[in-house]
Backbone as numpy.savetxt, mean C-alpha at the origin, in Angstrom:
# Nx Ny Nz CAx CAy CAz Cx Cy Cz
14.34 3.82 -21.35 14.01 4.90 -20.58 12.67 3.61 -19.95
11.95 2.53 -20.70 11.12 2.04 -20.46 11.72 0.62 -19.28
13.75 1.22 -19.67 14.22 -0.68 -18.80 14.74 -0.14 -18.25
15.35 1.12 -18.10 15.55 2.12 -16.26 14.78 1.76 -15.84
13.29 2.13 -16.46 12.47 2.34 -14.67 12.48 0.56 -14.57
11.87 -0.15 -15.61 11.97 -1.19 -14.66 12.59 -1.97 -14.21
13.42 -1.56 -14.36 15.22 -2.41 -13.10 15.16 -2.10 -12.23
14.06 -1.18 -11.65 14.11 -0.22 -10.50 12.29 -1.00 -9.93
12.18 -1.09 -10.35 11.17 -1.49 -10.10 10.92 -3.13 -10.34
11.25 -3.99 -10.50 12.54 -5.16 -10.83 13.56 -5.55 -9.31
13.94 -4.44 -9.36 14.97 -4.23 -7.18 14.08 -4.48 -6.83
13.67 -3.67 -6.47 12.60 -3.48 -5.00 12.09 -4.25 -4.83
10.85 -4.56 -6.35 10.04 -5.82 -5.75 11.25 -7.07 -5.34
12.19 -7.38 -6.21 12.76 -8.45 -5.72 13.36 -8.31 -4.12
12.94 -6.91 -3.66 13.48 -7.14 -2.16 12.88 -7.07 -0.80
11.37 -6.77 -1.55 10.87 -6.20 -0.12 9.61 -7.59 -0.36
9.52 -8.42 -1.37 9.11 -9.87 -1.31 10.10 -10.60 -0.86
8.99 -11.64 -0.05 9.67 -13.22 0.46 10.44 -13.66 -0.09
11.38 -14.14 -0.41 11.61 -15.73 -1.01 12.26 -16.67 -0.49
12.47 -17.65 -0.93 12.49 -19.45 -0.36 14.25 -18.95 0.70
15.05 -18.19 0.05 16.56 -18.21 0.54 16.64 -16.80 1.61
15.37 -16.19 1.56 15.90 -14.66 2.60 14.55 -14.13 3.43
14.58 -13.94 3.98 13.57 -12.30 4.45 13.16 -11.58 3.67
12.41 -11.08 3.89 12.26 -9.58 2.56 12.42 -8.57 3.27
12.70 -7.35 2.74 13.22 -6.17 3.06 11.95 -5.62 3.48
12.61 -4.61 4.59 11.56 -3.68 5.01 11.84 -2.48 4.25
10.58 -1.22 4.13 11.02 -0.91 2.94 11.56 0.59 3.14
12.01 1.10 4.05 13.63 1.29 4.60 14.78 0.72 3.72
14.72 -0.26 3.93 16.07 -1.03 3.60 16.24 -0.99 2.54
14.83 -0.76 1.04 14.46 -1.71 0.22 15.43 0.23 -0.90
14.74 1.19 0.13 14.45 1.96 -0.36 16.02 2.56 0.17
17.18 2.53 1.33 18.35 2.54 1.37 19.09 2.17 0.69
18.63 1.15 -0.19 19.47 -0.02 -1.46 19.63 0.79 -2.25
18.61 1.58 -2.47 17.65 2.26 -4.24 19.16 3.15 -4.16
18.98 4.00 -3.03 20.15 5.35 -2.77 21.52 4.48 -3.11
21.80 3.25 -2.50 22.94 3.45 -2.26 23.70 2.50 -3.38
22.47 2.16 -3.89 23.22 1.88 -5.23 22.62 2.74 -7.05
22.10 3.89 -6.01 21.86 4.55 -7.38 23.25 5.53 -8.18
22.62 5.83 -9.40 24.15 5.94 -10.17 25.08 5.37 -10.58
24.98 3.57 -9.90 26.59 2.12 -10.43 24.82 1.61 -11.25
24.65 0.47 -10.54 23.10 0.21 -11.20 21.55 1.02 -11.67
21.67 0.99 -10.59 20.59 2.38 -11.62 20.51 3.73 -11.43
19.66 4.33 -12.84 19.18 5.31 -13.38 18.90 6.91 -11.65
19.78 7.96 -11.60 19.49 8.20 -10.62 18.38 9.03 -10.59
17.66 9.27 -11.92 16.62 10.14 -12.39 15.09 9.07 -12.73
15.63 7.87 -12.31 14.55 6.41 -12.01 14.81 6.15 -10.33
15.31 6.03 -9.50 14.93 5.95 -8.66 14.48 7.51 -8.23
14.70 8.38 -8.09 14.07 9.81 -7.17 12.21 9.10 -8.25
12.69 9.29 -9.25 10.63 9.48 -9.55 10.04 7.95 -8.81
10.91 7.23 -8.80 10.19 6.19 -7.63 9.92 6.09 -6.83
10.88 6.96 -5.75 10.98 6.32 -4.60 9.73 8.04 -3.84
9.23 9.09 -5.12 8.50 9.87 -5.29 7.48 9.05 -5.59
7.15 8.02 -6.68 5.63 7.64 -6.32 5.83 6.66 -4.41
6.13 6.05 -4.51 6.19 5.43 -3.03 5.91 6.44 -2.13
6.15 7.80 -1.88 6.96 8.70 -0.80 4.50 9.21 -1.03
4.39 9.26 -2.97 2.75 9.58 -2.50 1.63 8.64 -2.29
2.48 7.15 -2.48 1.27 6.68 -1.98 1.29 6.24 -0.11
2.26 6.23 0.57 2.96 6.32 1.79 1.23 7.10 2.40
1.57 8.45 1.91 0.91 9.62 1.82 -0.40 9.58 2.01
-1.22 8.81 0.97 -2.42 8.17 0.12 -3.07 7.54 0.96
-2.63 5.58 1.85 -2.65 5.44 2.40 -2.86 5.89 4.11
-1.61 6.27 4.08 -1.87 7.30 5.26 -3.25 7.84 5.49
-3.98 8.60 4.91 -5.22 9.51 4.35 -6.05 8.19 4.18
-5.94 7.06 3.91 -7.24 6.18 3.86 -6.99 5.42 4.88
-6.43 4.99 5.82 -6.12 4.08 6.80 -6.70 5.81 8.55
-6.68 6.44 8.39 -7.41 8.01 8.69 -8.86 8.57 8.84
-9.56 8.04 7.75 -10.65 8.47 7.16 -11.69 6.18 7.66
-10.83 5.91 6.71 -11.32 4.29 8.09 -11.04 4.08 9.15
-10.26 4.93 9.95 -11.20 4.47 11.45 -11.56 5.88 11.78
-11.65 6.81 11.00 -12.95 7.75 11.34 -14.39 7.22 11.18
-14.46 6.46 10.40 -15.63 6.08 10.25 -16.03 4.73 10.44
-14.91 3.99 11.11 -15.41 2.75 12.01 -16.42 3.34 13.18
-15.94 4.58 14.14 -16.51 4.69 15.26 -17.70 4.99 15.00
-18.47 5.01 13.82 -19.69 5.70 13.25 -20.39 4.46 13.26
-19.27 3.16 12.68 -20.73 1.95 12.73 -20.40 1.32 14.08
-22.09 0.99 13.99 -22.18 0.15 15.50 -21.55 -1.49 15.25
-21.00 -1.92 16.22 -20.78 -3.24 15.27 -21.85 -4.30 15.95
-22.59 -4.29 16.47 -24.01 -5.12 16.85 -24.50 -5.72 15.29
-24.27 -4.26 15.02 -25.52 -4.06 13.01 -24.94 -4.96 12.33
-23.35 -4.50 12.77 -22.41 -5.05 11.13 -22.03 -6.52 11.28
-22.38 -7.30 12.64 -21.59 -9.17 12.94 -23.30 -9.07 11.57
-24.41 -8.09 11.58 -25.26 -8.50 11.41 -25.56 -9.24 9.53
-24.55 -8.47 9.06 -24.06 -8.54 7.52 -22.90 -9.95 7.24
-23.52 -11.10 6.67 -22.52 -11.59 6.60 -22.68 -12.34 4.81
-24.03 -12.11 4.57 -23.86 -12.74 3.09 -24.45 -11.08 1.85
-25.10 -11.39 1.31 -24.85 -11.00 -0.15 -26.50 -9.72 0.06
-27.54 -11.33 -0.07 -28.23 -10.68 0.35 -28.51 -9.89 1.36
-28.10 -9.49 2.48 -28.21 -8.53 3.59 -27.61 -7.28 3.11
-27.57 -7.14 1.93 -27.22 -5.60 1.71 -28.90 -5.23 1.85
-30.22 -5.56 1.78 -31.29 -5.44 1.62 -31.98 -4.41 2.72
-30.88 -4.99 3.41 -31.16 -4.75 5.71 -31.28 -3.86 5.64
-31.54 -2.99 6.53 -31.74 -1.66 6.78 -30.57 -1.37 8.01
-30.08 -2.10 8.75 -28.59 -2.14 8.98 -27.55 -1.68 8.08
-27.72 -2.25 6.69 -26.75 -1.99 5.86 -26.87 -0.75 5.40
-27.62 -0.46 5.17 -28.17 0.93 4.31 -27.80 2.39 4.83
-27.90 1.62 6.92 -27.61 2.79 7.82 -25.85 2.52 7.78
-25.26 1.59 7.74 -23.74 2.00 7.57 -23.06 2.23 6.00
-23.65 2.35 5.41 -23.19 2.31 3.72 -23.56 4.45 4.10
-24.76 4.78 5.03 -25.07 6.34 4.72 -24.13 6.76 5.53
-23.52 5.74 6.77 -21.57 6.48 7.67 -20.57 6.74 6.69
């Protein structure tokens, strides 16, 4: 089972990252290739599980981005510019931003 799971994960990794001889594939292209090879190269149950994990990660990423957009709207950019070093965490601006 582990080898079957690793086969799917390794194939996705190989398709989705830049190689010296080719560009990386988009996530949709990688998903399509896994689906196309499902049952011949890859265990269908492993492909389904892997794609379910990718779907879950996509949803969590969208949620995080939405929260980040809302929070960033609450932060004063001029105050944020004053925070450059670890020592700046003692500044009032830092506490205010963290409170946001």
